[in-house]
KEKE-3310 file (N, C-alpha, C; in steps of 0.2 Angstrom, whole numbers, plus 5000, padded with zeros to 4 digits):
npx = (4928:4941:4958:4961:4949:4943:4950:4947:4933:4934:4940:4930:4920:4926:4927:4913:4909:4916:4909:4897:4899:4900:4891:4875:4876:4890:4892:4886:4894:4907:4906:4906:4920:4926:4921:4926:4939:4939:4936:4948:4956:4951:4954:4968:4971:4970:4980:4984:4975:4973:4966:4974:4975:4973:4965:4953:4949:4944:4955:4959:4962:4973:4969:4972:4970:4978:4988:4994:5010:5022:5039:5049:5048:5048:5052:5051:5062:5067:5082:5087:5084:5069:5054:5039:5037:5028:5017:5017:5010:4997:4990:4990:4993:5001:5018:5032:5049:5060:5051:5045:5041:5038:5042:5054:5055:5068:5076:5086:5096:5099:5104:5116:5123:5126:5135:5145:5149:5154:5165:5172:5176:5184:5194:5199:5204:5214:5223:5226:5234:5244:5250:5255:5264:5273:5278:5285:5295:5302:5308:5316:5324:5332:5341:5347:5342:5333:5332:5334:5326:5315:5309:5305:5296:5286:5282:5277:5266:5258:5255:5247:5237:5230:5226:5216:5207:5202:5196:5186:5179:5173:5165:5156:5151:5144:5135:5127:5122:5114:5104:5099:5093:5081:5071:5062:5063:5055:5062:5060:5049:5032:5019:5012:5010:5008:5006:5013:5014:5012:5009:5018:5022:5036:5051:5063:5080:5080:5066:5052:5042:5034:5028:5032:5028:5035:5030:5033:5040:5032:5026:5018:5010:5007:5000:5004:5001:5012:5009:5003:5013:5023:5016:5015:5028:5030:5022:5017:5013:5008:4996:4990:4975:4961:4945:4941:4954:4971:4987:5003:5014:5030:5038:5046:5052:5052:5047:5057:5051:5038:5021:5015:5002:4994:5000:5006:5016:5025:5024:5032:5030:5035:5029:5025:5035:5028:5016:5003:4997:4987:4993:4991:4981:4968:4967:4967:4977:4982:4985:4990:4991:4995:4981:4965:4948:4938:4926:4912:4910:4923:4927:4930:4926:4938:4948:4952:4942:4935:4942:4953:4958:4974:4986:5001:5016:5011:5002:4987:4984:4977:4972:4970:4957:4954:4945:4934:4917:4903:4896:4899:4908:4926:4941:4957:4974:4986:4999:4997:4999:4996:4989:4972:4961:4945:4933)
npy = (4985:4985:4977:4973:4974:4963:4953:4952:4949:4936:4929:4930:4922:4910:4907:4907:4895:4885:4886:4882:4868:4861:4854:4860:4863:4865:4874:4886:4887:4890:4900:4913:4915:4913:4924:4934:4933:4936:4949:4954:4951:4959:4971:4971:4969:4981:4995:5003:5017:5028:5039:5052:5049:5060:5068:5061:5057:5063:5073:5068:5074:5069:5067:5071:5071:5085:5095:5111:5114:5120:5124:5126:5122:5125:5122:5132:5135:5139:5147:5150:5149:5153:5162:5165:5181:5188:5183:5187:5184:5174:5158:5154:5167:5178:5182:5193:5191:5192:5198:5200:5186:5180:5185:5183:5184:5194:5199:5194:5191:5203:5209:5201:5205:5218:5217:5210:5220:5230:5223:5221:5235:5237:5229:5234:5247:5242:5237:5249:5255:5246:5247:5260:5259:5250:5258:5268:5260:5255:5267:5270:5259:5262:5271:5265:5264:5255:5237:5224:5214:5219:5227:5217:5210:5220:5221:5208:5209:5218:5211:5201:5209:5213:5201:5198:5208:5204:5191:5196:5203:5192:5186:5197:5198:5185:5187:5197:5190:5181:5190:5196:5184:5184:5189:5182:5179:5179:5167:5168:5174:5170:5159:5157:5141:5134:5135:5132:5137:5149:5165:5167:5154:5143:5141:5130:5128:5124:5120:5117:5129:5135:5133:5136:5140:5143:5155:5161:5152:5140:5123:5109:5094:5077:5061:5048:5035:5022:5022:5034:5043:5040:5044:5058:5062:5063:5073:5089:5099:5104:5107:5115:5115:5124:5128:5140:5144:5142:5136:5134:5121:5114:5099:5092:5082:5064:5054:5039:5029:5018:5017:5004:5001:5008:5008:5020:5034:5048:5064:5079:5096:5112:5127:5143:5157:5168:5164:5166:5157:5149:5139:5121:5121:5113:5105:5101:5091:5092:5086:5082:5067:5052:5049:5046:5048:5039:5037:5025:5019:5016:5004:4987:4969:4957:4942:4943:4950:4967:4980:4991:4996:5000:5010:5003:5004:5005:4995:4988:4985:4975:4982:4978:4983:4982:4987:4991:4993:4987:4999:5010:5025:5024:5025:5026:5022:5028:5035:5052:5054:5042:5032:5029:5017:5017:5005)
npz = (4228:4240:4241:4254:4260:4253:4257:4270:4269:4263:4273:4283:4277:4277:4291:4294:4287:4294:4306:4302:4299:4311:4325:4332:4345:4347:4338:4343:4355:4350:4341:4346:4350:4337:4330:4337:4334:4320:4321:4327:4316:4306:4312:4312:4299:4292:4290:4305:4311:4321:4333:4343:4361:4369:4361:4361:4374:4390:4400:4416:4432:4445:4462:4480:4497:4507:4517:4525:4532:4543:4538:4548:4564:4582:4599:4613:4626:4643:4648:4661:4678:4687:4692:4682:4676:4666:4653:4637:4625:4616:4612:4595:4591:4580:4578:4577:4572:4586:4594:4611:4620:4633:4650:4664:4681:4686:4696:4705:4696:4691:4702:4704:4693:4695:4706:4699:4690:4699:4704:4693:4691:4702:4699:4687:4692:4701:4691:4685:4695:4696:4684:4684:4694:4689:4678:4685:4692:4680:4676:4687:4687:4676:4681:4690:4704:4709:4712:4700:4703:4710:4700:4691:4700:4701:4687:4686:4694:4688:4676:4682:4687:4675:4670:4680:4677:4665:4669:4677:4668:4661:4670:4672:4660:4659:4669:4663:4652:4658:4663:4651:4647:4654:4647:4635:4618:4601:4590:4577:4564:4566:4571:4587:4593:4605:4622:4638:4650:4664:4672:4686:4688:4692:4684:4678:4671:4654:4653:4643:4637:4627:4610:4593:4576:4560:4548:4537:4528:4521:4519:4510:4514:4510:4510:4499:4487:4479:4466:4464:4467:4457:4446:4449:4449:4435:4431:4424:4431:4448:4460:4475:4481:4488:4491:4480:4477:4471:4473:4465:4466:4471:4470:4484:4493:4494:4507:4512:4519:4520:4525:4534:4536:4528:4516:4510:4507:4514:4506:4502:4498:4491:4494:4486:4490:4495:4499:4509:4520:4532:4545:4545:4537:4528:4512:4494:4485:4468:4452:4435:4427:4418:4414:4407:4403:4393:4380:4379:4367:4362:4367:4366:4365:4371:4372:4385:4392:4392:4382:4373:4356:4351:4342:4337:4331:4318:4318:4324:4341:4354:4370:4386:4398:4413:4422:4415:4410:4401:4390:4398:4401:4404:4414:4408:4408:4400:4389:4383:4370:4364:4351:4348:4342:4334:4335)
capx = (4931:4949:4961:4960:4942:4941:4953:4942:4927:4936:4942:4924:4917:4929:4925:4906:4909:4918:4904:4891:4901:4899:4884:4872:4879:4897:4891:4885:4900:4913:4904:4909:4927:4928:4919:4931:4945:4937:4936:4955:4959:4949:4958:4975:4971:4971:4985:4981:4974:4969:4966:4977:4971:4972:4959:4948:4947:4944:4960:4956:4967:4973:4968:4973:4970:4984:4988:4999:5014:5028:5045:5052:5044:5053:5050:5055:5064:5070:5089:5088:5079:5065:5047:5037:5034:5023:5016:5015:5006:4992:4990:4987:4995:5006:5023:5038:5056:5062:5045:5046:5036:5037:5048:5056:5057:5076:5079:5092:5101:5101:5109:5122:5126:5128:5140:5151:5151:5158:5171:5176:5178:5189:5200:5202:5208:5220:5227:5229:5239:5250:5253:5259:5270:5278:5281:5290:5300:5306:5312:5321:5329:5337:5346:5349:5340:5330:5335:5330:5321:5310:5306:5302:5290:5281:5280:5272:5260:5254:5252:5242:5231:5227:5222:5211:5202:5199:5192:5180:5174:5170:5160:5152:5147:5140:5129:5123:5119:5108:5099:5096:5089:5075:5066:5062:5060:5053:5068:5058:5042:5028:5013:5012:5005:5006:5009:5013:5016:5008:5012:5019:5025:5043:5054:5070:5083:5078:5059:5049:5036:5030:5030:5031:5029:5037:5024:5036:5042:5027:5026:5012:5012:5002:5001:5002:5003:5018:5007:5002:5020:5025:5012:5016:5035:5030:5017:5020:5010:5005:4993:4987:4968:4956:4940:4943:4961:4976:4994:5007:5019:5036:5040:5053:5055:5047:5050:5058:5047:5031:5016:5013:4994:4990:5004:5007:5022:5024:5027:5033:5030:5037:5024:5028:5038:5023:5009:5001:4992:4987:4996:4986:4975:4967:4965:4967:4983:4979:4990:4988:4995:4993:4974:4960:4941:4936:4919:4911:4910:4929:4928:4928:4927:4943:4948:4953:4938:4935:4949:4953:4963:4979:4991:5008:5020:5007:4997:4982:4985:4972:4975:4964:4955:4950:4939:4929:4910:4900:4891:4900:4915:4931:4947:4962:4981:4990:5001:4992:5000:4994:4983:4966:4957:4938:4931)
capy = (4982:4985:4971:4972:4972:4957:4948:4951:4945:4929:4926:4929:4917:4903:4906:4905:4888:4881:4886:4878:4861:4858:4852:4866:4865:4867:4880:4891:4889:4892:4906:4919:4916:4914:4930:4939:4932:4940:4956:4956:4951:4965:4977:4971:4969:4988:4999:5007:5024:5030:5046:5052:5049:5067:5071:5056:5056:5069:5072:5068:5076:5065:5071:5068:5076:5087:5101:5115:5113:5125:5121:5127:5122:5126:5122:5138:5133:5144:5146:5152:5147:5159:5163:5169:5187:5189:5180:5192:5181:5169:5153:5156:5174:5179:5187:5194:5189:5197:5200:5196:5181:5180:5187:5179:5189:5194:5203:5191:5191:5210:5211:5198:5209:5224:5215:5209:5227:5233:5219:5223:5241:5237:5225:5239:5252:5239:5237:5255:5256:5242:5250:5266:5257:5247:5263:5271:5255:5255:5273:5270:5254:5265:5275:5260:5266:5249:5231:5221:5209:5223:5228:5210:5209:5225:5218:5202:5211:5222:5206:5198:5213:5212:5194:5199:5212:5199:5187:5200:5204:5186:5186:5202:5196:5180:5189:5201:5186:5179:5196:5196:5178:5185:5191:5176:5182:5174:5166:5169:5176:5164:5159:5153:5135:5130:5139:5127:5140:5154:5170:5165:5147:5143:5137:5128:5129:5118:5119:5120:5133:5137:5130:5141:5137:5148:5156:5164:5147:5134:5117:5105:5087:5073:5054:5045:5028:5022:5023:5041:5046:5039:5049:5064:5064:5064:5078:5095:5104:5101:5112:5114:5119:5125:5132:5142:5146:5136:5138:5130:5117:5111:5093:5093:5076:5059:5050:5032:5025:5016:5015:4997:5000:5011:5007:5026:5038:5055:5068:5086:5101:5119:5133:5149:5161:5173:5161:5168:5152:5147:5132:5115:5122:5107:5106:5095:5091:5090:5086:5079:5062:5048:5046:5049:5045:5038:5035:5018:5016:5014:4998:4981:4963:4953:4936:4944:4955:4973:4984:4996:4995:5005:5009:5002:5003:5004:4989:4988:4980:4975:4984:4977:4988:4978:4991:4993:4990:4988:5004:5015:5028:5021:5028:5022:5024:5028:5042:5056:5053:5035:5032:5025:5015:5016:4999)
capz = (4235:4240:4242:4261:4261:4250:4261:4276:4267:4262:4280:4287:4274:4280:4298:4294:4285:4299:4311:4300:4299:4318:4328:4334:4352:4346:4334:4348:4359:4346:4337:4349:4349:4330:4327:4340:4330:4314:4323:4327:4309:4303:4315:4310:4292:4290:4294:4311:4309:4327:4335:4350:4367:4371:4358:4362:4381:4395:4404:4423:4437:4451:4468:4486:4503:4509:4522:4525:4538:4543:4537:4554:4571:4587:4606:4616:4632:4646:4649:4667:4683:4690:4691:4676:4677:4662:4647:4632:4619:4617:4607:4589:4589:4575:4581:4572:4575:4591:4599:4618:4621:4640:4654:4670:4687:4685:4701:4708:4691:4690:4708:4703:4688:4698:4710:4695:4688:4704:4705:4687:4692:4706:4696:4683:4696:4703:4685:4683:4700:4695:4678:4686:4698:4684:4675:4690:4692:4674:4676:4692:4685:4671:4685:4695:4710:4712:4710:4694:4706:4712:4693:4689:4704:4698:4681:4687:4698:4683:4672:4686:4687:4669:4670:4684:4674:4660:4672:4680:4662:4659:4675:4671:4654:4661:4673:4659:4648:4662:4663:4645:4646:4657:4641:4630:4612:4596:4586:4570:4563:4565:4575:4593:4593:4611:4628:4643:4657:4666:4676:4693:4688:4693:4679:4678:4665:4650:4653:4637:4639:4621:4604:4588:4569:4555:4544:4531:4524:4522:4515:4509:4515:4508:4510:4493:4486:4475:4459:4463:4467:4450:4441:4451:4447:4428:4430:4422:4436:4454:4463:4481:4480:4494:4489:4473:4477:4470:4473:4462:4471:4469:4473:4488:4494:4496:4512:4509:4523:4518:4531:4533:4537:4522:4510:4508:4509:4515:4501:4504:4493:4493:4492:4484:4496:4497:4500:4516:4521:4539:4546:4546:4532:4524:4505:4490:4480:4462:4447:4430:4425:4412:4415:4403:4403:4386:4379:4379:4360:4360:4370:4362:4369:4369:4376:4392:4394:4388:4381:4367:4351:4350:4336:4340:4326:4312:4319:4330:4347:4360:4376:4391:4403:4418:4426:4410:4410:4394:4389:4402:4400:4408:4415:4406:4410:4394:4387:4380:4363:4362:4346:4350:4336:4335:4332)
cpx = (4938:4951:4960:4953:4940:4944:4949:4936:4929:4937:4935:4920:4920:4927:4917:4905:4911:4913:4899:4893:4900:4892:4881:4875:4886:4897:4891:4891:4906:4912:4907:4916:4930:4927:4924:4937:4945:4938:4944:4958:4957:4953:4965:4976:4973:4977:4982:4981:4970:4970:4970:4973:4969:4966:4953:4945:4947:4950:4958:4962:4967:4972:4969:4973:4977:4983:4994:5003:5019:5034:5049:5047:5049:5049:5054:5056:5067:5077:5091:5083:5075:5058:5045:5034:5028:5023:5013:5011:5001:4993:4987:4989:5001:5011:5028:5044:5058:5057:5046:5040:5033:5043:5048:5058:5065:5079:5086:5098:5104:5106:5116:5126:5129:5135:5146:5153:5156:5165:5176:5179:5184:5196:5203:5206:5214:5225:5230:5235:5245:5253:5258:5265:5275:5282:5287:5296:5305:5310:5317:5326:5334:5343:5349:5348:5335:5333:5331:5325:5314:5306:5302:5296:5284:5278:5275:5266:5255:5251:5246:5236:5227:5223:5216:5205:5199:5194:5186:5176:5170:5164:5154:5147:5142:5134:5125:5119:5113:5102:5095:5091:5082:5069:5067:5059:5059:5060:5066:5051:5038:5022:5014:5007:5003:5009:5008:5015:5011:5011:5012:5022:5033:5046:5061:5073:5081:5071:5056:5043:5031:5033:5028:5032:5030:5031:5027:5038:5037:5028:5019:5014:5006:5004:4999:5005:5009:5015:5006:5008:5023:5022:5014:5023:5035:5025:5020:5018:5007:5002:4990:4981:4964:4951:4941:4950:4965:4982:4998:5012:5025:5038:5047:5056:5050:5051:5051:5054:5040:5027:5014:5005:4991:4994:5006:5014:5021:5028:5027:5033:5032:5031:5028:5030:5032:5016:5008:4995:4992:4990:4991:4980:4974:4965:4966:4973:4980:4985:4987:4993:4992:4986:4969:4954:4939:4929:4918:4912:4917:4931:4926:4930:4933:4943:4949:4948:4938:4942:4948:4959:4968:4984:4998:5012:5016:5002:4993:4984:4980:4975:4969:4963:4951:4945:4934:4922:4907:4895:4893:4907:4920:4937:4952:4969:4985:4993:4997:4993:4998:4988:4978:4962:4950:4936:4925)
cpy = (4982:4978:4969:4970:4965:4951:4947:4947:4937:4925:4925:4923:4910:4902:4904:4897:4884:4881:4881:4870:4858:4857:4859:4868:4868:4874:4886:4893:4891:4898:4912:4920:4917:4921:4935:4939:4936:4947:4959:4956:4957:4971:4977:4971:4976:4991:5003:5014:5028:5037:5047:5052:5055:5070:5067:5057:5063:5068:5073:5070:5070:5070:5067:5073:5078:5093:5105:5114:5119:5121:5121:5127:5121:5126:5127:5135:5139:5142:5148:5149:5154:5158:5167:5175:5189:5185:5185:5190:5176:5164:5155:5163:5174:5184:5187:5192:5194:5200:5196:5192:5181:5183:5183:5185:5188:5197:5200:5191:5198:5212:5208:5202:5215:5223:5214:5215:5230:5229:5220:5230:5241:5234:5230:5244:5249:5239:5243:5257:5252:5244:5256:5264:5254:5253:5267:5266:5255:5261:5273:5264:5257:5268:5271:5261:5260:5243:5229:5217:5213:5225:5222:5209:5214:5223:5213:5204:5215:5216:5202:5202:5213:5206:5195:5203:5208:5194:5190:5202:5198:5185:5191:5200:5190:5182:5193:5196:5183:5184:5196:5190:5179:5187:5185:5179:5177:5173:5167:5171:5170:5165:5154:5147:5132:5135:5134:5130:5146:5159:5167:5158:5148:5139:5136:5128:5122:5117:5122:5123:5135:5133:5135:5137:5143:5149:5159:5158:5141:5129:5114:5098:5083:5065:5050:5038:5028:5024:5031:5045:5046:5044:5056:5067:5066:5070:5085:5101:5101:5107:5110:5118:5119:5130:5134:5145:5140:5140:5132:5127:5115:5105:5093:5086:5071:5054:5043:5027:5024:5014:5008:4996:5003:5010:5014:5029:5045:5059:5075:5090:5108:5123:5139:5153:5166:5170:5161:5163:5150:5140:5127:5116:5116:5109:5100:5096:5088:5091:5081:5073:5058:5045:5050:5045:5045:5036:5028:5015:5015:5007:4992:4975:4959:4947:4937:4949:4961:4977:4989:4994:5001:5004:5008:5000:5002:4999:4990:4983:4981:4977:4983:4982:4985:4981:4993:4990:4992:4994:5010:5018:5024:5025:5024:5026:5023:5035:5045:5056:5046:5036:5027:5023:5014:5010:5000)
cpz = (4235:4242:4249:4263:4258:4254:4267:4274:4266:4269:4284:4284:4276:4287:4298:4292:4290:4305:4309:4300:4306:4320:4331:4341:4351:4342:4338:4352:4356:4342:4340:4348:4342:4328:4330:4336:4323:4316:4323:4320:4305:4305:4312:4303:4289:4293:4299:4309:4315:4328:4342:4356:4370:4368:4359:4369:4384:4400:4412:4427:4442:4457:4475:4492:4505:4514:4522:4532:4537:4542:4544:4560:4576:4594:4609:4623:4636:4648:4656:4672:4686:4689:4685:4678:4673:4656:4642:4626:4621:4611:4601:4587:4584:4578:4576:4576:4580:4596:4606:4619:4629:4644:4661:4675:4687:4691:4704:4703:4690:4696:4707:4698:4691:4702:4705:4692:4693:4705:4699:4688:4696:4703:4691:4686:4698:4697:4684:4688:4698:4689:4680:4690:4694:4680:4679:4691:4686:4674:4681:4690:4680:4675:4690:4702:4713:4709:4704:4697:4707:4705:4691:4693:4702:4692:4681:4690:4693:4678:4675:4686:4681:4668:4674:4681:4668:4663:4675:4674:4660:4664:4674:4665:4655:4664:4668:4654:4652:4663:4657:4643:4650:4653:4636:4623:4606:4591:4579:4569:4562:4569:4581:4593:4600:4617:4634:4650:4658:4671:4683:4693:4688:4688:4680:4671:4661:4649:4647:4639:4633:4615:4598:4581:4565:4550:4537:4526:4525:4517:4515:4510:4513:4508:4503:4492:4481:4468:4458:4463:4460:4445:4443:4449:4439:4426:4429:4427:4442:4457:4470:4481:4487:4491:4481:4472:4475:4470:4469:4467:4467:4473:4477:4489:4496:4501:4510:4514:4521:4524:4529:4533:4530:4515:4507:4510:4510:4510:4503:4498:4495:4490:4490:4490:4499:4498:4507:4518:4529:4540:4548:4541:4528:4517:4501:4485:4474:4457:4441:4428:4419:4413:4411:4404:4396:4385:4378:4372:4357:4363:4365:4367:4366:4373:4383:4395:4389:4388:4375:4362:4351:4345:4339:4334:4319:4312:4325:4335:4352:4366:4381:4396:4408:4421:4421:4411:4404:4395:4394:4400:4405:4408:4412:4407:4404:4392:4383:4372:4360:4357:4347:4343:4338:4332:4327)
residu = (MET:SER:SER:ASN:ASP:HIS:ARG:VAL:PHE:LEU:ILE:PHE:GLN:GLY:LEU:MET:ALA:ARG:ILE:CYS:GLU:ASN:SER:PRO:ILE:LYS:ARG:LEU:THR:ARG:ALA:HIS:SER:LEU:ILE:LEU:SER:ALA:VAL:PHE:VAL:VAL:SER:THR:ALA:HIS:ALA:ALA:ASN:GLY:ILE:SER:LEU:SER:ALA:VAL:GLY:ILE:HIS:LEU:PRO:TYR:GLU:ALA:PRO:ALA:HIS:VAL:ILE:SER:ARG:SER:ARG:SER:ASP:ILE:ALA:VAL:GLN:ILE:ASP:GLY:PRO:VAL:LYS:SER:VAL:ASN:VAL:PHE:GLU:GLY:GLN:THR:VAL:ARG:LYS:GLY:ASP:VAL:LEU:PHE:THR:ILE:ASP:CYS:ARG:SER:TYR:VAL:TYR:ALA:LEU:LYS:LEU:LYS:GLU:VAL:ALA:LEU:THR:LEU:ALA:GLN:ASN:LYS:ALA:GLU:LEU:ALA:LYS:ALA:SER:LEU:GLN:ARG:SER:ARG:ALA:ARG:LEU:ARG:ILE:SER:THR:ILE:SER:LYS:ALA:LYS:PHE:GLU:SER:ASP:GLN:LEU:ASN:TYR:GLN:THR:SER:LEU:LEU:ASN:VAL:ARG:THR:GLU:LYS:LEU:TYR:ARG:ASP:SER:ALA:GLN:LEU:ALA:VAL:ASP:ARG:CYS:LYS:VAL:SER:ALA:PRO:PHE:SER:GLY:VAL:VAL:THR:ARG:ILE:ALA:THR:GLY:GLN:GLY:SER:TYR:LEU:THR:THR:GLY:THR:VAL:VAL:MET:SER:MET:SER:GLU:THR:GLU:HIS:LEU:GLU:VAL:ILE:ALA:ASN:LEU:THR:SER:ASP:GLU:ILE:ASN:SER:LEU:ILE:HIS:SER:SER:ARG:ILE:ASP:PHE:VAL:PHE:GLY:LYS:THR:ARG:PHE:PRO:LEU:LYS:LEU:LYS:VAL:VAL:GLU:PRO:VAL:ILE:ASN:GLN:ALA:THR:GLY:ALA:GLN:ARG:VAL:TYR:PHE:ASP:LEU:PRO:PRO:LYS:ALA:ALA:LEU:PRO:ILE:ASN:LEU:ALA:GLY:THR:LEU:ARG:TRP:LYS:GLY:GLU:ARG:PHE:ARG:ILE:PRO:PRO:ASP:TYR:LEU:ILE:HIS:GLY:THR:ASN:GLY:LEU:GLY:VAL:LEU:ILE:ASP:ARG:GLY:GLY:LYS:SER:VAL:PHE:PHE:PRO:VAL:PRO:ALA:ALA:ILE:ASP:GLY:MET:PRO:VAL:ILE:ILE:HIS:LEU:PRO:ALA:THR:THR:LYS:ILE:ILE:LYS:PRO)
# end
């Protein structure tokens, strides 16, 4: 018998002697706690020699419902007044950047553009005449056949004509912009999520007629508790899973606002750039944290209920597991490298 085993034997003898000295009732009530003490003495009498939790338990992933959202969502509004001429898309349709979504009857704006183009042409012709007149005046001033005042008047007239040309160009460009706005195009590649107008409807500037969501840059969103978020931050891998398919995720941001009803926070994740998934696709967020299921034969009774013995600095320490049930496997939250001692 080793010295440690002999020490345990002597301690156990002493405990039994103390039990026998008491009355039968006291013997029964104190026996359980004294024997438990003996168990702890036995455990601490030996240098701890446990097995790592990763070798003992089954590593269980965390799971939470999640769904796909678009990073960019946009409401499409008209920038001119007029009746809808045509709607070229339907809800749920995928479109490319620049595709025409709908058009507005633009005849009045086209007529206004033509008038501005005529006015610009007239202004340019007047400027050419003013330029020619100024050139003649400059030549005549050199030979003193006109007064300096006449030359300065022609010079001012030419400068004014140039200003009129620039003004008419602005009017023309503004009219052209209105015509261009008669066709409303997709600002990015994505999917049409809502249509709030139809052919023949009269629209005013600023009216939202469609909504779009980008499909090239997607995110995953989930509502998680603070404990789940803490575990997630220290996880080496996070996946979005639906069916038999999974995509690796990158933690993007945790909203600082806590939902008072659920106690959860919104957490956003980046999907890989080439993840072609439908928006609002529901799936499961899955990651590995410090959570293992251990067999029931590693559980022991302590003063505070069931728990396990762990190696801490070469000594065994009782770690309570409140959710444990006798004879049943239990989930335990400890680092994978923790040494578990089998009783």
